Structures are given as C-alpha cells and as structure tokens.
C-alpha positions as CSV (number, residue, x, y, z in Angstrom):
1,X,34.3,5.0,-9.4
2,X,34.2,1.3,-10.2
3,X,31.9,0.4,-13.1
4,X,29.6,-2.6,-12.5
5,X,27.5,-4.7,-14.9
6,X,23.9,-3.7,-15.1
7,X,21.1,-6.2,-15.1
8,X,21.2,-7.6,-18.6
9,X,18.6,-9.4,-20.6
10,X,20.6,-12.6,-20.8
11,X,17.8,-14.5,-22.7
12,X,17.3,-12.1,-25.5
13,X,16.6,-13.9,-28.7
14,X,18.6,-11.8,-31.1
15,X,22.3,-11.2,-30.5
16,X,25.6,-11.8,-32.4
17,X,26.7,-15.4,-31.6
18,X,30.3,-15.6,-30.7
19,X,30.6,-19.2,-29.2
20,X,28.8,-22.4,-29.9
21,X,28.3,-24.7,-26.9
22,X,27.6,-28.4,-27.6
23,X,26.2,-30.7,-24.9
24,X,26.2,-34.5,-25.0
25,X,23.4,-36.1,-27.0
26,X,21.9,-37.9,-23.9
27,X,22.1,-34.9,-21.5
28,X,19.1,-34.6,-19.3
29,X,16.7,-31.7,-19.3
30,X,17.4,-30.6,-15.7
31,X,21.1,-30.5,-16.5
32,X,20.5,-28.2,-19.5
33,X,18.4,-25.8,-17.3
34,X,21.1,-25.8,-14.5
35,X,23.9,-25.0,-16.9
36,X,21.9,-22.3,-18.7
37,X,21.0,-20.6,-15.4
38,X,24.7,-20.6,-14.4
39,X,25.7,-19.0,-17.7
40,X,23.0,-16.2,-17.7
41,X,23.0,-15.5,-14.0
42,X,24.6,-12.3,-12.6
43,X,28.2,-12.4,-11.5
44,X,27.3,-11.7,-7.9
45,X,25.2,-14.9,-8.0
46,X,28.1,-16.9,-9.4
47,X,27.1,-16.8,-13.0
48,X,28.9,-15.5,-16.1
49,X,26.2,-13.0,-17.1
50,X,26.3,-13.9,-20.8
51,X,23.7,-14.1,-23.5
52,X,22.5,-17.6,-24.3
53,X,19.9,-19.2,-26.7
54,X,19.4,-22.5,-28.5
55,X,20.5,-22.8,-32.1
56,X,16.9,-23.3,-33.3
57,X,13.7,-22.3,-31.6
58,X,11.4,-24.0,-34.1
59,X,11.2,-27.3,-36.1
60,X,12.9,-29.3,-33.3
61,X,11.6,-32.5,-34.8
62,X,13.5,-31.9,-38.0
63,X,16.8,-31.3,-36.1
64,X,16.7,-33.6,-33.1
65,X,20.4,-34.5,-33.5
66,X,21.2,-30.8,-33.1
67,X,18.9,-29.9,-30.3
68,X,21.9,-29.7,-27.9
69,X,23.6,-26.9,-29.7
70,X,23.5,-23.5,-28.1
71,X,24.8,-20.0,-29.1
72,X,26.6,-17.8,-26.5
73,X,27.2,-14.1,-26.8
74,X,27.7,-11.0,-24.6
75,X,26.5,-7.4,-24.4
76,X,28.8,-4.6,-25.4
77,X,29.4,-3.4,-21.9
78,X,30.1,-7.0,-20.7
79,X,32.8,-7.3,-23.3
80,X,34.3,-3.9,-22.6
81,X,34.4,-4.5,-18.8
82,X,35.9,-8.0,-19.6
83,X,38.6,-6.3,-21.7
84,X,39.5,-4.1,-18.8
85,X,39.5,-7.0,-16.3
86,X,41.8,-9.0,-18.5
87,X,44.2,-6.2,-19.2
88,X,43.7,-6.2,-23.0
89,X,46.0,-3.6,-24.7
90,X,44.6,-1.3,-27.4
91,X,46.0,1.6,-29.4
92,X,45.3,5.1,-28.1
93,X,44.7,8.3,-30.0
94,X,48.3,9.3,-29.4
95,X,49.5,6.1,-31.2
96,X,50.7,4.5,-28.0
97,X,49.6,1.0,-26.8
98,X,47.9,1.0,-23.4
99,X,45.8,-1.3,-21.2
100,X,42.1,-0.7,-21.9
101,X,40.0,0.8,-19.2
102,X,36.3,1.4,-19.4
103,X,36.5,4.8,-17.8
104,X,39.0,6.1,-20.4
105,X,37.4,4.3,-23.4
106,X,37.0,7.5,-25.4
107,X,40.8,8.0,-25.4
108,X,41.3,4.8,-27.5
109,X,41.5,4.9,-31.3
110,X,38.4,3.8,-33.2
111,X,36.2,3.7,-30.1
112,X,32.7,5.0,-30.5
113,X,29.6,4.3,-28.4
114,X,27.8,3.4,-31.5
115,X,30.6,1.2,-32.9
116,X,30.6,-2.5,-32.1
117,X,33.9,-3.2,-34.0
118,X,36.3,-1.8,-31.4
119,X,37.1,-5.2,-30.0
120,X,38.0,-7.8,-32.6
121,X,36.1,-11.1,-32.8
122,X,39.1,-13.0,-31.5
123,X,39.2,-10.6,-28.4
124,X,35.4,-11.0,-27.8
125,X,35.7,-14.8,-27.9
126,X,38.7,-14.7,-25.7
127,X,36.7,-12.7,-23.1
128,X,33.7,-15.2,-23.3
129,X,36.1,-18.1,-23.0
130,X,37.6,-16.6,-19.8
131,X,34.1,-16.1,-18.3
132,X,33.0,-19.6,-19.1
133,X,36.3,-21.1,-17.8
134,X,35.7,-19.3,-14.5
135,X,32.3,-20.8,-14.0
136,X,32.9,-23.0,-11.0
137,X,30.7,-25.0,-8.7
138,X,29.6,-23.2,-5.5
139,X,27.1,-25.0,-3.3
140,X,26.3,-27.8,-5.7
141,X,27.3,-31.3,-4.6
142,X,26.5,-33.0,-7.9
143,X,25.4,-32.1,-11.5
144,X,21.6,-32.0,-11.6
145,X,20.3,-35.2,-13.3
146,X,23.6,-37.1,-12.7
147,X,24.0,-38.0,-9.0
148,X,27.2,-40.0,-9.9
149,X,28.9,-36.8,-11.3
150,X,30.1,-35.3,-8.0
151,X,31.0,-31.7,-7.7
152,X,33.1,-29.9,-5.1
153,X,33.3,-26.1,-4.5
154,X,35.6,-24.5,-7.1
155,X,35.4,-27.2,-9.7
156,X,35.3,-25.9,-13.3
157,X,32.1,-26.2,-15.4
158,X,33.9,-25.2,-18.6
159,X,33.4,-26.8,-22.1
160,X,33.2,-24.9,-25.5
161,X,34.3,-24.0,-29.0
162,X,36.2,-21.0,-30.6
163,X,38.1,-19.0,-33.2
164,X,41.6,-17.7,-34.1
165,X,43.9,-15.2,-32.2
166,X,47.4,-14.0,-31.7
167,X,48.9,-17.5,-30.9
168,X,47.9,-18.9,-34.3
169,X,48.9,-15.7,-36.1
170,X,52.4,-16.0,-34.5
171,X,52.6,-19.6,-35.7
172,X,51.9,-18.6,-39.3
173,X,54.3,-15.6,-39.0
174,X,57.0,-18.0,-37.7
175,X,56.3,-20.6,-40.4
176,X,56.5,-18.0,-43.2
177,X,59.7,-16.4,-41.7
178,X,61.3,-19.8,-41.2
179,X,60.5,-20.8,-44.8
180,X,62.1,-17.7,-46.2
181,X,65.1,-18.1,-43.9
182,X,65.7,-21.6,-45.3
183,X,66.1,-20.3,-48.8
184,X,69.8,-19.3,-48.4
185,X,70.6,-22.7,-47.0
186,X,68.8,-24.4,-49.9
187,X,70.6,-22.2,-52.5
188,X,74.0,-22.8,-51.0
189,X,73.4,-26.5,-50.3
190,X,72.3,-27.4,-53.9
191,X,75.8,-26.9,-55.5
192,X,77.4,-28.8,-52.7
193,X,75.0,-31.7,-53.4
194,X,75.7,-31.6,-57.2
195,X,79.5,-31.1,-57.3
196,X,81.4,-31.8,-54.1
197,X,79.5,-34.7,-52.6
198,X,82.4,-36.6,-51.1
199,X,84.8,-33.7,-50.5
200,X,84.2,-33.3,-46.8
201,X,86.9,-30.7,-46.1
202,X,84.9,-28.2,-48.3
203,X,81.9,-28.8,-46.1
204,X,83.6,-26.9,-43.3
205,X,82.5,-23.7,-45.0
206,X,78.9,-24.9,-45.4
207,X,78.7,-26.2,-41.9
208,X,80.1,-23.0,-40.4
209,X,77.6,-21.0,-42.5
210,X,74.8,-23.3,-41.2
211,X,75.8,-22.7,-37.6
212,X,75.9,-18.9,-37.9
213,X,72.7,-19.0,-40.0
214,X,70.8,-20.9,-37.3
215,X,71.8,-18.4,-34.6
216,X,71.1,-15.3,-36.7
217,X,67.6,-16.4,-37.9
218,X,66.4,-17.1,-34.4
219,X,67.7,-13.8,-33.0
220,X,66.2,-11.8,-35.9
221,X,62.9,-13.7,-35.4
222,X,62.8,-12.3,-31.8
223,X,63.0,-8.8,-33.2
224,X,60.3,-9.4,-35.8
225,X,58.1,-11.1,-33.2
226,X,58.5,-8.1,-30.9
227,X,57.4,-5.7,-33.7
228,X,54.3,-7.8,-34.5
229,X,53.2,-8.3,-30.9
230,X,53.7,-4.7,-30.0
231,X,51.3,-3.7,-32.9
232,X,48.8,-6.3,-31.6
233,X,49.1,-5.1,-28.0
234,X,50.2,-8.4,-26.5
235,X,53.8,-7.4,-26.0
236,X,52.8,-4.8,-23.4
237,X,49.9,-6.7,-22.0
238,X,50.6,-7.2,-18.3
239,X,50.4,-10.8,-17.3
240,X,47.7,-11.2,-14.7
241,X,47.8,-13.8,-12.0
242,X,46.9,-17.0,-13.8
243,X,43.6,-18.6,-13.0
244,X,43.7,-22.4,-12.3
245,X,43.3,-24.7,-15.3
246,X,39.7,-25.9,-15.9
247,X,41.1,-29.5,-15.4
248,X,42.8,-28.6,-12.1
249,X,41.1,-30.1,-9.0
250,X,41.7,-30.1,-5.3
251,X,40.2,-29.1,-2.0
252,X,38.6,-25.6,-2.0
253,X,40.7,-23.1,-0.1
254,X,42.2,-19.6,-0.1
255,X,45.1,-18.7,-2.4
256,X,47.7,-17.0,-0.1
257,X,48.8,-14.6,-2.8
258,X,45.5,-13.4,-4.4
259,X,43.3,-14.2,-1.3
260,X,40.8,-15.8,-3.8
261,X,38.8,-18.9,-3.2
262,X,40.1,-21.7,-5.5
263,X,41.0,-25.4,-5.4
264,X,44.3,-26.3,-3.7
265,X,46.4,-29.4,-4.3
266,X,49.6,-30.2,-2.4
267,X,52.8,-29.9,-4.4
268,X,54.4,-33.0,-3.0
269,X,51.6,-35.2,-4.4
270,X,52.2,-33.8,-7.8
271,X,56.0,-34.4,-7.5
272,X,55.3,-38.0,-6.4
273,X,53.2,-38.5,-9.5
274,X,55.8,-37.0,-11.8
275,X,58.9,-38.9,-10.4
276,X,57.2,-42.2,-9.5
277,X,54.9,-42.7,-12.5
278,X,55.5,-40.2,-15.3
279,X,59.3,-40.4,-15.3
280,X,59.5,-44.2,-15.3
281,X,56.9,-44.4,-18.1
282,X,58.9,-41.9,-20.2
283,X,62.1,-43.9,-19.7
284,X,60.3,-47.1,-20.6
285,X,59.0,-45.5,-23.9
286,X,62.5,-44.3,-24.7
287,X,63.8,-47.8,-24.2
288,X,61.1,-49.2,-26.5
289,X,62.0,-46.6,-29.1
290,X,65.7,-47.8,-29.1
291,X,64.5,-51.4,-29.3
292,X,62.5,-50.6,-32.5
293,X,65.5,-48.7,-33.8
294,X,67.7,-51.9,-33.5
295,X,65.0,-53.9,-35.4
296,X,65.3,-51.3,-38.2
297,X,69.1,-51.8,-38.4
298,X,68.5,-55.6,-38.6
299,X,66.2,-54.9,-41.6
300,X,68.9,-52.6,-43.2
301,X,71.5,-55.4,-42.8
302,X,69.1,-57.9,-44.3
303,X,68.3,-55.6,-47.3
304,X,72.0,-54.9,-47.9
305,X,73.0,-58.5,-47.7
306,X,70.2,-59.4,-50.2
307,X,71.4,-56.7,-52.6
308,X,75.0,-57.7,-52.4
309,X,74.1,-61.3,-53.2
310,X,71.9,-60.6,-56.2
311,X,72.8,-57.1,-57.3
312,X,69.6,-56.6,-59.3
313,X,67.6,-53.3,-59.8
314,X,64.8,-54.7,-57.6
315,X,67.1,-55.2,-54.6
316,X,68.6,-51.7,-55.1
317,X,65.1,-50.3,-54.7
318,X,64.6,-52.6,-51.7
319,X,67.5,-50.8,-49.9
320,X,65.1,-47.9,-49.2
321,X,62.2,-50.0,-47.9
322,X,63.5,-50.4,-44.3
323,X,64.0,-46.6,-44.0
324,X,60.5,-46.0,-45.3
325,X,58.9,-48.5,-42.9
326,X,60.9,-47.1,-40.0
327,X,59.8,-43.6,-40.9
328,X,56.1,-44.7,-40.8
329,X,56.7,-46.5,-37.5
330,X,58.2,-43.4,-36.1
331,X,55.2,-41.3,-37.0
332,X,52.8,-43.9,-35.4
333,X,54.9,-44.1,-32.3
334,X,55.0,-40.3,-32.0
335,X,51.3,-40.0,-32.2
336,X,50.6,-42.8,-29.7
337,X,53.1,-41.4,-27.3
338,X,51.5,-38.0,-27.6
339,X,48.2,-39.4,-26.3
340,X,49.9,-41.0,-23.4
341,X,51.9,-37.9,-22.6
342,X,48.7,-35.8,-22.5
343,X,47.0,-38.2,-20.2
344,X,49.9,-38.3,-17.8
345,X,50.4,-34.6,-17.8
346,X,46.7,-34.0,-17.1
347,X,46.8,-36.7,-14.3
348,X,49.8,-34.8,-12.7
349,X,47.2,-32.1,-11.9
350,X,49.1,-28.9,-12.7
351,X,47.5,-25.8,-11.4
352,X,48.5,-23.4,-14.3
353,X,48.0,-23.9,-18.0
354,X,51.6,-22.7,-18.6
355,X,53.0,-25.4,-16.2
356,X,50.8,-28.0,-18.0
357,X,52.1,-27.0,-21.4
358,X,55.8,-26.9,-20.3
359,X,55.6,-30.5,-18.8
360,X,53.8,-31.8,-21.9
361,X,56.2,-30.2,-24.3
362,X,59.2,-31.5,-22.3
363,X,57.8,-35.1,-22.4
364,X,57.0,-35.0,-26.1
365,X,60.2,-33.3,-27.2
366,X,62.5,-35.7,-25.4
367,X,60.7,-38.7,-27.0
368,X,60.4,-37.2,-30.4
369,X,64.0,-36.2,-30.5
370,X,65.2,-39.6,-29.5
371,X,62.7,-41.4,-31.8
372,X,63.5,-39.3,-34.9
373,X,67.2,-38.7,-34.5
374,X,68.6,-41.7,-32.5
375,X,69.1,-43.8,-35.6
376,X,70.9,-41.0,-37.3
377,X,73.3,-40.5,-34.4
378,X,73.9,-44.3,-34.3
379,X,74.7,-44.4,-38.0
380,X,76.9,-41.4,-37.8
381,X,78.9,-42.1,-34.6
382,X,78.7,-45.9,-34.1
383,X,78.5,-47.4,-37.6
384,X,80.2,-44.4,-39.2
385,X,78.5,-45.1,-42.5
386,X,78.1,-41.7,-44.2
387,X,76.3,-43.2,-47.2
388,X,73.7,-44.9,-45.1
389,X,73.4,-41.7,-43.0
390,X,72.6,-39.7,-46.2
391,X,70.1,-42.3,-47.3
392,X,68.3,-42.6,-43.9
393,X,68.2,-38.8,-43.4
394,X,66.7,-38.2,-46.9
395,X,64.1,-41.0,-46.4
396,X,63.1,-40.0,-42.9
397,X,62.7,-36.3,-43.9
398,X,60.8,-36.8,-47.1
399,X,58.6,-39.7,-45.8
400,X,57.6,-37.7,-42.6
401,X,56.7,-34.6,-44.7
402,X,54.5,-36.6,-47.0
403,X,52.8,-38.4,-44.2
404,X,52.1,-35.2,-42.3
405,X,50.6,-33.5,-45.4
406,X,48.3,-36.5,-45.9
407,X,47.3,-37.1,-42.3
408,X,46.9,-33.5,-41.1
409,X,45.2,-31.9,-44.1
410,X,44.3,-33.9,-47.2
411,X,42.6,-36.9,-45.6
412,X,40.6,-34.8,-43.1
413,X,39.6,-32.3,-45.8
414,X,38.3,-35.1,-48.1
415,X,36.2,-36.5,-45.2
416,X,34.9,-33.0,-44.3
417,X,34.0,-32.3,-47.9
418,X,31.8,-35.4,-48.0
419,X,30.1,-34.3,-44.7
420,X,29.6,-30.8,-46.1
421,X,27.5,-32.2,-49.0
422,X,25.2,-34.0,-46.5
423,X,24.8,-30.8,-44.4
424,X,23.8,-28.8,-47.5
425,X,21.1,-31.3,-48.3
426,X,19.7,-31.1,-44.8
427,X,19.7,-27.3,-44.8
428,X,17.8,-27.2,-48.1
429,X,15.1,-29.4,-46.5
430,X,14.4,-26.9,-43.7
431,X,11.8,-24.2,-43.8
432,X,12.9,-20.9,-45.5
433,X,12.5,-18.7,-42.5
434,X,15.3,-20.4,-40.6
435,X,18.7,-18.7,-40.6
436,X,20.1,-21.4,-42.9
437,X,23.6,-19.8,-43.2
438,X,24.1,-19.9,-39.4
439,X,22.6,-23.3,-39.1
440,X,24.7,-24.8,-41.8
441,X,27.9,-23.3,-40.3
442,X,27.2,-24.6,-36.8
443,X,26.2,-28.1,-37.8
444,X,29.1,-28.4,-40.2
445,X,31.6,-27.2,-37.5
446,X,30.0,-29.5,-34.9
447,X,31.2,-32.5,-36.8
448,X,34.7,-31.2,-37.3
449,X,37.7,-32.5,-35.3
450,X,39.0,-30.4,-32.5
451,X,42.1,-28.3,-33.2
452,X,44.5,-29.1,-30.3
453,X,46.6,-26.0,-30.6
454,X,49.9,-25.1,-32.3
455,X,51.8,-27.8,-30.4
456,X,52.0,-30.4,-33.3
457,X,52.7,-27.6,-35.9
458,X,55.6,-26.3,-33.9
459,X,56.8,-29.8,-33.3
460,X,56.8,-30.5,-37.0
461,X,58.9,-27.4,-37.6
462,X,61.2,-28.3,-34.7
463,X,62.0,-31.8,-36.2
464,X,62.4,-30.3,-39.6
465,X,64.9,-27.8,-38.2
466,X,66.8,-30.8,-36.7
467,X,67.0,-32.6,-40.0
468,X,68.3,-29.5,-41.7
469,X,70.8,-28.4,-39.0
470,X,72.1,-31.5,-37.2
471,X,73.7,-33.2,-40.2
472,X,74.0,-30.4,-42.7
473,X,77.5,-31.3,-43.8
474,X,76.4,-34.8,-44.8
475,X,73.1,-34.0,-46.6
476,X,73.0,-30.3,-47.6
477,X,69.9,-30.9,-49.8
478,X,67.7,-31.1,-46.7
479,X,67.0,-27.4,-46.6
480,X,65.7,-27.5,-50.2
481,X,63.2,-30.3,-49.4
482,X,62.2,-28.3,-46.3
483,X,61.5,-25.2,-48.4
484,X,59.4,-27.2,-50.8
485,X,57.4,-28.7,-48.0
486,X,56.8,-25.4,-46.2
487,X,55.5,-23.7,-49.3
488,X,52.7,-26.2,-49.3
489,X,52.6,-26.3,-45.5
490,X,51.4,-22.7,-45.2
491,X,48.4,-23.4,-47.4
492,X,47.6,-26.9,-46.0
493,X,47.7,-25.5,-42.4
494,X,45.4,-22.7,-43.4
495,X,43.1,-25.3,-45.1
496,X,43.2,-27.4,-42.0
497,X,42.3,-24.6,-39.6
498,X,39.6,-23.0,-41.8
499,X,37.9,-26.0,-43.4
500,X,38.9,-29.1,-41.6
501,X,39.0,-28.5,-37.8
502,X,37.0,-26.4,-35.4
503,X,38.5,-23.0,-35.0
504,X,40.2,-22.6,-31.6
505,X,39.7,-19.8,-29.1
506,X,42.0,-16.8,-29.4
507,X,44.9,-16.7,-26.9
508,X,47.1,-13.6,-26.5
509,X,50.8,-14.3,-26.9
510,X,53.9,-12.1,-26.8
511,X,56.2,-14.8,-28.4
512,X,56.4,-18.4,-29.4
513,X,57.2,-19.3,-25.8
514,X,59.2,-22.4,-24.9
515,X,59.6,-23.3,-28.6
516,X,62.1,-20.5,-28.9
517,X,64.3,-22.2,-26.3
518,X,63.8,-25.6,-28.1
519,X,65.0,-24.2,-31.4
520,X,68.0,-22.6,-29.8
521,X,68.9,-25.8,-28.0
522,X,68.7,-27.7,-31.3
523,X,71.1,-25.2,-32.9
524,X,73.6,-25.7,-30.0
525,X,73.4,-29.5,-30.5
526,X,74.0,-29.0,-34.2
527,X,77.4,-27.3,-33.5
528,X,78.5,-30.5,-31.8
529,X,77.3,-32.9,-34.4
530,X,78.6,-31.0,-37.4
531,X,82.0,-30.5,-35.9
532,X,82.2,-34.2,-35.0
533,X,81.1,-35.3,-38.5
534,X,83.8,-33.0,-40.1
535,X,86.4,-34.4,-37.7
536,X,85.5,-38.0,-38.8
537,X,85.8,-37.3,-42.5
538,X,88.7,-39.1,-44.3
539,X,90.1,-35.8,-45.7
540,X,90.4,-34.3,-42.2
541,X,91.7,-37.5,-40.7
542,X,94.4,-37.6,-43.4
543,X,95.8,-34.4,-42.0
544,X,96.7,-36.1,-38.7
545,X,97.9,-39.6,-39.7
546,X,100.0,-40.1,-36.5
547,X,98.2,-38.5,-33.6
548,X,94.4,-38.7,-33.3
549,X,94.6,-36.8,-30.0
550,X,95.6,-33.6,-31.9
551,X,92.6,-34.1,-34.2
552,X,90.3,-34.4,-31.3
553,X,91.7,-31.4,-29.5
554,X,91.4,-29.3,-32.7
555,X,87.8,-30.4,-33.3
556,X,86.9,-29.6,-29.7
557,X,88.6,-26.2,-29.9
558,X,86.7,-25.4,-33.1
559,X,83.5,-26.5,-31.6
560,X,84.0,-24.2,-28.5
561,X,85.0,-21.3,-30.8
562,X,81.8,-21.7,-32.8
563,X,79.7,-22.0,-29.7
564,X,81.3,-18.8,-28.4
565,X,80.5,-17.1,-31.7
566,X,76.9,-18.2,-31.4
567,X,76.5,-16.8,-27.9
568,X,78.3,-13.5,-28.9
569,X,75.9,-13.1,-31.9
570,X,72.9,-13.9,-29.6
571,X,74.1,-11.2,-27.1
572,X,75.0,-8.7,-29.8
573,X,71.6,-8.8,-31.6
574,X,68.9,-7.2,-29.3
575,X,65.7,-9.1,-28.8
576,X,63.7,-6.0,-29.3
577,X,64.3,-3.2,-31.9
578,X,65.4,0.2,-30.5
579,X,62.2,2.0,-31.2
580,X,60.2,-0.7,-29.4
581,X,62.5,-0.5,-26.4
582,X,62.0,3.3,-26.2
583,X,58.2,2.9,-26.3
584,X,58.2,0.3,-23.6
585,X,60.5,2.4,-21.4
586,X,58.2,5.4,-21.9
587,X,55.1,3.3,-20.9
588,X,57.0,2.1,-17.8
589,X,57.9,5.7,-16.9
590,X,54.4,6.9,-17.3
591,X,53.1,4.1,-15.2
592,X,55.5,4.9,-12.4
593,X,54.6,8.6,-12.6
594,X,50.9,7.8,-12.5
595,X,51.4,5.6,-9.5
596,X,53.5,8.3,-7.8
597,X,50.8,10.9,-8.5
598,X,48.1,8.5,-7.1
599,X,50.1,7.9,-3.9
600,X,50.7,11.6,-3.4
601,X,47.0,12.3,-3.9
602,X,46.1,9.6,-1.4
603,X,48.6,11.0,1.1
604,X,47.1,14.5,0.7
605,X,43.6,13.1,1.2
606,X,44.8,11.3,4.4
607,X,46.4,14.5,5.7
608,X,43.3,16.4,5.0
609,X,41.1,13.9,6.9
610,X,43.5,13.9,9.8
611,X,43.4,17.7,9.9
612,X,39.7,17.7,9.9
613,X,39.6,15.1,12.7
614,X,42.0,17.2,14.8
615,X,39.9,20.3,14.2
616,X,36.8,18.5,15.4
617,X,38.5,17.4,18.5
618,X,39.8,20.9,19.3
619,X,36.3,22.3,18.7
C-alpha cells in the first residue's frame, strides 16, 4: 500500500531548522505570503508541504535588515518519504546497502521510530532542496506584487542555502589522496634537481616513472572512490530520471519518457546558440589569450636584452618580473572568462544539471589549458629554450598557488572575521529570550559569499597536475612545490567552506565525474610532451648525428609504447575492488529475483481473477 503524507502543521513555531531562505530586501508583502503558502501547502495542491517560519517573531524593529530571513524544515515522515522517493541508499541490518523504503524502514540499521538521527543532516537538506527545486508555477501568470515578473506553467520558484554532502567529501578525499600520491614524485624529483640538472638522458627514467605514476594513481583512486561511495550508499544509489534544472525554461508540455508535465525547449534552438554564439565567443577568447601570450614574450625579450646590456643584480631579478606579471594576468583572465562561460552556458538553456555542468567544464577547461600552458608549449617546441621553460614553469606554478591561497581563503577570511565582530555586537544588544546562537549563525552566514561548488577546486588541482606531469623531465621540482601547497590547501579549503562561504547543499555522488576523464586526458598529453622534450635534448640528439628521421621514429615508437603501457595498466587495474563487485552483483541478483517474484505473483493474481470471472459466467 502506498504511503501518503498526512496533513501536517506546516506553520508550527518550533522545529529543527535545516535551510535558511533569504528574500530580497525590497520584496513586497503579498509576494512573501504567496511564496510561504506555496512552501507549506500540501503536495496535491502544488506545494512542498514543508515547515516554515520567520527567523524572529519578536523585536522586528531591532532587526529590520533581517526581516526577510526564513527558516525551513520538515517533519520526520516527510523526510522519510522523501528519502524513499529519491532512492537514498542506507545500510540494512544484514550489513548490505539498499535503497530505503518507508514500508521496510525497520529493516535498516539504526532506525527507530523515536530516533531522529537515522537520516544525516546532509541527507535531510538534500531532500528539502529537492522539494524546493520542484516548486513550479501552476496557474499563476505573474509573481504577486510584481506584474512585470512573468510566470509560465512549470517555471521553477527555487532559491535557497545549504550544507555539505558526498560531493564535497569526495573532493577532500581526492585532494588528500592526490597530495599523498605526489610525495614519491617529489622525493625522486629532488635529487634530479640537485645533481643532474642538465643531464637530459638520465631524465628518461624519471619521465617514464612519471608516466606510469600518473596512470597508476588515477586507477587506484577509482578503487578507493568505489570503497568510500559504497559505504556512503551513493555507489548503489539508482540514478532517477533527472528533473529539469531550476534555470531551464520553455513551453509547458508532456515529457514523452516520464509522461510528466514539464517545460520543453527544442534541441535545435540550443544547438544554434551553442554553434553560432558560444563557439565563436570561445574561439575569440582563445585568440585573445594567445595575443596576451605574445605580449609576454615581448616583455621577456626586453628584460633579457636589458640584463645582457647591464649585467647587474637588479636586472637579473628583473628577468622574473615578466613571468610574474603574466601569471597574475592569467589568473585574472581565467576568472573573467569563468563568468562569461557561466552566462553563456546558462543562456544555452540545458535541461539537465549534468548537461549544464559538462558544457561549462568543457568551455572552462579548454580556455584554462590554453591560457596556462600555451606559453610553456611555445617555449618548449618553438623557442626550444629549456632554461626559459624551467624559469617560466616555476614562476607560473608558484605564483598561481600563492594567488589562489590569498584570493580563495585568506582575504575572504579576514573580511569575514571583521563582519563577525559586528554581528556579535548586534546579538549582545538583543533581548535575552531570543535564540541568540541561531540568530548569530543565520545573520553571519547571510553575509557570506556563495560557494559555487567544487568546480574551481578541481580546476586548481587539474592545472597543478598539468604543471607536474607535462614538463616533468625539465622541472622535476614541480611535484615538491605541489605537495607543499596541498598540505596547506586542505586546511585553507576547510577554512573557506566552514568559516568564509555559505555551506552548500549536499549532493550525492558516486565519483568525481568528468574530472576523472580530464585528469586521464592530461596524463595522455604528458606522454607526448615528455617524449618530445627528451627527443629534443642535446644528449639524445648526439646519438643520431646524421639522421634526424631515425630519432623521430624512435621517439614516436617510444611514445606509442608508453601509451600502450598506460592503457594496459588502466585495463589491468579494476575500477572496483573484488569484494565491492561481489556485493553489487548480489544486489543485482536479488533485485532480479524480487522482480521475477513480483511478476509471478501478479500473473497468479490475474489467473485467479480470470478463473473467478469464468466461474461467474458459467453460473
């Protein structure tokens, strides 16, 4: 029997707040009432059937700037039914991981009717987020109080705040794993830097180790990731049909697959926007990046000429200035382009969040790769200046790491600390019977910046991985600097997420998604660049004084052999450990058996009904 939500008291004054909803300061009263009614209304009436109340019910005159803050929660049964509807996976009493159902709730470990801790806070907030995201306009033609804000049936009414979940846990797991995996590269690279700097033929061993290392760590990460996500329940969580993004718009219609009512938007219009607007814009940005790169080389030539003419200590320091300026310009260009890429991807009007993220990541990765590494490729394969390559690589790596630490954590933390002092003074001025702790937390987080997800964090690691792997035979010390940076990155990212930015909503994840493919692609490119750099070295060239064609053929053969080795290693190392594969296979078998049993039961019931019908006709 299907369980339905009872009539809930959605206006009760005491409940555990899980989400803070903030409205614009100038929002009108009728708009507030309309939105409140949609949040607390029953599901059959198009509402979310959640619990809702203002942050403060008294002393409004003392907190006018915070009168548009509201707390959102949900009853226990709402959360449990939401967990079933979303297919959340929990651990059973027999230690297996299964999709939660309300009817079999007593079969799950740690469940008790009097226990409110069965669902984690992240899971509860994820359920509320899902309910709010699926609040869509029905018969309204406009937002009450704002005639100019037109609504159409199916348009999302979502806006809100949140907390941590599996996606961020996976990022920290990957960051810690990647940092530990860099240590062997750093340990081996240090003596190469100190003792055999110009002896390129000995770098063949180091470069070969680098290429095998980059393959093995990515494959081993898949196995560790599978172990973690199985324990969390997200590895076996069945992927439901994705709901349209809150930002997706179109004419209300019927989805031919799910038969649900939702906005529809023609695919050809999206393709026209991508190929006629987005693609030319990206190409224009790439051209501008190359133009800035050529200005950087003009600055390098000027600094080198000045040093050769004077030869002073001051001009020797000046040699590093162009690279530092270029590294700062790269960071600025990357951030500006990110805003443009987000706007364009949103304007393309992708239906699914996964499609939106994939198009955004593709745009940003292409630009960042060219913007950060084009100058290094130009120095390596056009100018063939290994000394300048080492200098530029070191400067770009170190400068970018310092800038990221300052801009992402230290500066926002300093600003937030000053704001925290002001909030504490305001809290102390309030009456004693107000929940000061809750008030202080809400007001403090209201002024925080919004955490935009793990995109920038993974991008930073991706670029770092490129600096370490692409030119390892020229600058083996890169891994050591990456390790030093990542030891502080773990703490600075935690500081950023806990103290500087609003905590994001939990999102279940089974892996790091498209970033795994991005890292694997970078490791393949590194094979080509390292083989080419070794082939260009004077020591290797001296082995083929007469025929450069033989050198090229040998380098290409070695490159293909290393690529073959990479793919063999990737194939030989299973993505999931054996015990996880066995558990997943058993779950699949039990699901098929349960489906077969259900079908047989249905067939028996149909035969019984047919027999009864025939008996009635004979009688």
